[in-house]
C-alpha positions as CSV (number, residue, x, y, z in Angstrom):
1,M,145.7,-42.2,-44.4
2,P,142.8,-43.6,-44.9
3,T,143.2,-47.7,-44.6
4,P,141.2,-49.5,-47.6
5,D,138.3,-50.4,-46.1
6,K,137.8,-46.2,-45.6
7,Q,133.8,-45.5,-46.9
8,L,132.8,-43.4,-49.7
9,S,130.1,-40.2,-49.0
10,A,127.0,-40.5,-50.0
11,E,127.3,-38.4,-53.2
12,Q,130.4,-40.0,-54.4
13,S,128.6,-43.2,-53.8
14,R,125.8,-42.8,-55.3
15,Q,128.4,-40.8,-58.7
16,V,129.7,-43.9,-58.2
17,A,127.0,-46.3,-58.5
18,E,125.7,-44.5,-61.4
19,T,128.7,-44.5,-63.3
20,I,128.5,-48.4,-63.1
21,R,125.2,-48.5,-64.2
22,E,126.3,-47.4,-67.5
23,E,129.1,-49.5,-67.5
24,I,126.6,-52.4,-67.1
25,A,124.0,-51.0,-70.1
26,R,126.9,-49.8,-72.9
27,R,128.8,-53.4,-72.4
28,R,125.7,-55.8,-71.7
29,I,127.5,-57.5,-69.2
30,S,126.0,-58.5,-66.7
31,R,126.2,-57.7,-62.5
32,Q,126.6,-61.2,-62.4
33,S,129.5,-61.4,-64.6
34,L,130.6,-58.0,-63.0
35,A,130.6,-59.3,-59.5
36,E,132.9,-62.3,-60.5
37,Q,135.4,-60.4,-62.4
38,A,135.2,-58.0,-60.2
39,K,135.8,-60.9,-56.8
40,L,132.4,-59.6,-55.1
41,S,129.2,-61.4,-53.6
42,L,126.6,-60.8,-56.2
43,S,124.6,-59.6,-52.9
44,T,127.7,-56.7,-51.9
45,L,127.2,-55.5,-55.5
46,E,123.9,-55.6,-55.6
47,K,123.5,-53.2,-52.8
48,V,125.7,-50.8,-53.0
49,L,124.2,-50.5,-56.3
50,G,120.9,-50.0,-54.6
51,G,122.1,-47.8,-52.0
52,R,121.6,-50.1,-49.5
53,R,124.9,-49.7,-48.5
54,P,128.0,-47.0,-49.3
55,F,131.0,-47.9,-51.3
56,T,134.5,-48.4,-49.4
57,L,137.6,-47.8,-51.3
58,A,138.6,-51.1,-51.8
59,T,135.5,-52.6,-53.2
60,T,135.4,-49.0,-55.6
61,V,139.2,-49.9,-56.2
62,R,137.6,-53.8,-57.3
63,L,135.2,-52.4,-59.5
64,E,137.8,-50.3,-61.1
65,Q,140.3,-52.8,-61.6
66,A,137.0,-55.0,-63.3
67,L,135.8,-52.5,-65.7
68,G,139.2,-50.7,-66.6
69,V,137.8,-47.1,-65.3
70,S,138.5,-44.5,-63.0
71,L,135.3,-44.8,-60.9
72,R,136.9,-42.5,-58.2
73,N,136.5,-38.7,-57.9
74,A,139.7,-36.2,-57.6
75,E,139.3,-36.5,-53.9
76,A,140.5,-40.5,-54.2
77,T,143.4,-41.8,-55.4
78,P,143.0,-41.5,-58.9
79,V,143.5,-44.7,-62.3
80,I,146.2,-43.8,-64.0
81,A,145.4,-43.0,-67.5
82,S,146.4,-42.4,-70.9
83,P,147.2,-38.5,-71.5
84,V,145.1,-37.2,-73.4
85,N,145.1,-33.7,-75.6
86,G,141.6,-32.5,-76.3
87,D,141.1,-33.9,-79.8
88,I,143.8,-35.4,-80.0
89,A,144.2,-38.9,-79.8
90,P,147.3,-40.1,-77.8
91,D,150.8,-41.4,-79.8
92,H,150.6,-45.6,-79.1
93,L,147.3,-44.6,-80.9
94,G,148.5,-42.2,-83.5
95,A,148.1,-38.8,-82.8
96,Y,144.8,-38.5,-85.2
97,S,142.5,-35.5,-85.0
98,H,138.8,-36.3,-83.7
99,R,138.6,-34.6,-87.4
100,A,140.7,-36.6,-88.8
101,V,138.9,-39.4,-88.4
102,T,135.4,-38.7,-88.3
103,W,134.7,-40.6,-91.4
104,L,134.8,-44.2,-89.2
105,E,132.4,-43.8,-86.5
106,G,129.4,-45.5,-87.5
107,V,127.2,-48.9,-86.8
108,Y,128.4,-51.7,-88.6
109,I,127.3,-55.5,-89.3
110,T,130.4,-57.4,-88.5
111,L,130.7,-60.9,-90.1
112,R,133.2,-64.0,-89.7
113,P,133.4,-67.3,-89.6
114,S,131.4,-69.1,-86.8
115,F,133.5,-70.9,-84.6
116,G,131.6,-73.2,-83.5
117,D,129.6,-74.7,-87.3
118,N,132.5,-74.7,-90.1
119,D,129.5,-73.3,-92.8
120,A,128.1,-70.3,-91.1
121,I,128.9,-67.0,-90.2
122,Y,127.9,-65.7,-87.1
123,A,126.9,-61.4,-87.3
124,Y,126.8,-58.9,-84.9
125,R,127.2,-54.8,-84.3
126,T,130.4,-53.0,-84.1
127,E,130.0,-49.6,-83.3
128,I,132.8,-46.7,-83.4
129,T,132.1,-43.6,-81.3
130,W,135.2,-40.5,-80.7
131,D,135.7,-40.8,-76.6
132,P,136.0,-37.1,-75.3
133,A,137.3,-38.7,-71.9
134,A,139.7,-41.3,-73.6
135,S,140.3,-38.3,-76.5
136,S,140.3,-41.6,-78.6
137,L,138.1,-43.5,-81.3
138,V,136.6,-46.7,-79.2
139,F,134.5,-49.1,-80.3
140,R,132.0,-51.6,-78.3
141,E,130.3,-54.9,-80.5
142,G,126.4,-55.8,-79.3
143,E,123.8,-57.9,-80.1
144,R,126.2,-60.8,-79.5
145,T,124.2,-64.1,-79.1
146,D,127.7,-65.2,-76.7
147,A,127.0,-61.3,-75.0
148,N,129.6,-62.6,-72.1
149,Y,132.8,-61.9,-74.2
150,T,131.5,-59.2,-76.0
151,Q,134.4,-56.8,-76.8
152,F,134.6,-52.9,-76.5
153,G,138.9,-50.9,-76.8
154,E,140.7,-48.8,-78.7
155,V,141.0,-48.0,-82.3
156,A,144.7,-47.1,-83.5
157,V,144.8,-45.3,-86.7
158,P,148.7,-44.3,-87.2
159,N,149.3,-43.1,-91.1
160,Q,152.6,-45.5,-91.6
161,S,150.8,-48.8,-92.0
162,G,147.7,-48.0,-93.6
163,F,145.3,-50.1,-91.7
164,I,143.1,-50.0,-88.8
165,Y,143.2,-51.4,-85.5
166,L,140.8,-52.7,-82.7
167,A,141.8,-53.8,-79.7
168,T,140.9,-54.8,-76.8
169,N,142.8,-55.2,-73.3
170,R,142.0,-56.3,-70.2
171,H,143.8,-57.3,-67.5
172,G,146.8,-58.0,-70.2
173,Q,145.1,-60.8,-72.0
174,H,144.8,-58.7,-75.6
175,R,142.1,-59.3,-78.1
176,L,143.4,-57.6,-81.7
177,I,141.8,-56.9,-85.4
178,T,143.9,-56.0,-88.5
179,I,141.5,-53.9,-91.3
180,S,141.6,-51.9,-94.3
181,R,141.0,-48.8,-94.3
182,P,137.0,-48.7,-96.0
183,T,136.6,-48.8,-99.3
184,I,134.6,-46.6,-101.4
185,L,131.4,-47.8,-100.5
186,G,132.8,-48.0,-96.6
187,E,133.4,-51.5,-96.2
188,M,137.1,-52.8,-94.2
189,Y,138.1,-55.8,-94.0
190,G,140.8,-58.1,-92.3
191,I,142.0,-60.5,-90.1
192,L,140.8,-61.2,-86.8
193,T,143.3,-62.5,-83.2
194,T,141.6,-63.8,-80.2
195,L,140.6,-66.5,-78.6
196,L,138.7,-69.6,-78.6
197,A,137.2,-70.5,-76.0
198,G,136.8,-75.0,-75.4
199,R,135.9,-76.6,-72.8
200,G,136.6,-76.0,-68.9
201,S,139.5,-73.5,-68.9
202,L,140.8,-75.1,-72.2
203,L,141.7,-70.9,-74.4
204,T,143.9,-71.6,-77.9
205,P,145.0,-68.6,-80.0
206,I,142.9,-69.0,-83.6
207,A,142.4,-65.6,-86.5
208,A,140.1,-66.0,-88.5
209,P,138.5,-63.5,-91.6
210,I,136.5,-60.5,-90.9
211,A,134.8,-57.8,-92.3
212,Y,132.8,-54.3,-91.3
213,L,130.1,-53.5,-93.3
214,P,128.0,-50.3,-92.6
215,T,124.4,-51.0,-91.7
216,K,122.4,-49.2,-94.8
217,M,124.5,-51.7,-97.2
218,I,122.2,-54.8,-95.9
219,A,118.3,-53.6,-95.6
220,A,117.7,-56.1,-93.5
221,P,120.5,-57.6,-91.6
222,T,120.3,-60.7,-89.2
223,L,122.5,-61.2,-86.6
224,G,123.5,-64.1,-84.7
225,R,125.2,-67.8,-86.4
226,I,123.8,-67.3,-90.2
227,S,123.0,-71.0,-91.2
228,A,122.9,-71.2,-95.3
229,S,118.9,-70.7,-95.2
230,D,119.2,-67.1,-94.1
231,P,118.0,-64.6,-97.2
232,N,121.7,-63.0,-95.9
233,Y,123.8,-65.8,-95.8
234,A,125.0,-65.4,-99.9
235,V,125.8,-62.3,-99.2
236,Y,128.0,-62.5,-96.2
237,R,129.8,-64.4,-97.3
238,A,131.1,-62.8,-100.4
239,H,132.5,-60.8,-98.3
240,L,134.3,-63.1,-96.6
241,K,135.4,-64.6,-99.0
242,R,136.5,-61.0,-100.6
243,T,138.9,-60.4,-97.1
244,I,140.9,-63.4,-99.2
245,E,140.5,-63.0,-102.8
246,E,141.2,-59.3,-103.6
247,P,142.7,-59.8,-101.1
248,F,142.7,-57.4,-98.0
249,A,144.4,-60.2,-95.7
250,M,146.4,-63.2,-96.0
251,F,147.2,-66.2,-94.5
252,L,149.8,-68.6,-95.1
253,P,149.5,-72.5,-95.1
254,G,151.2,-74.3,-92.0
255,S,154.5,-76.2,-92.6
């Protein structure tokens, strides 16, 4: 019977370290942030990633839970994953084929109101790609000034509603973006529902309009917190207003 302190082989440790380094780079997170999520010391994480100490089964499991991916090969206990079927997405994502959603793949300028400044717009990049391992579309955000809140997750494309869902689920905490199918120029508009971080550990549910613009639409895109003095501000503001004015989404007044 393996114990929680069982050490992985040198080759397994090398493969696990390589996968972790790739995930850190793709998600643009720091090693310190990953160590905190996995409840490990930064020193331990640095040593196993640098090959100065082999991975133990317990350490690997903690990192798998923090990253939400399997790090071990078939010799170790696998992480339960959604079943895949070649180029067909799982039922809970809409059972779409890769060929049927290639039009969604690409890099988008993502716009939403700034949560810290009522007059500003927050802009960053979102990439939607096909992930063969998951057999579905996935999305990853990038070039966010608040890199610790960068999101990634699954893309659902059901036939029934005609909308697209970008869903993040990390340890049961959800964030959902519901957007329209692309217009003739490729823009998508909808609603973001997430949590607003306040002081200390205070979190508050919040919803806001959101827009996705193909990068080719903006000749010289600017990212980060966009104020009225920015050359792209008027264009960005017009797209956010379009979300509600068309309307692609509705916000009902409270009672």
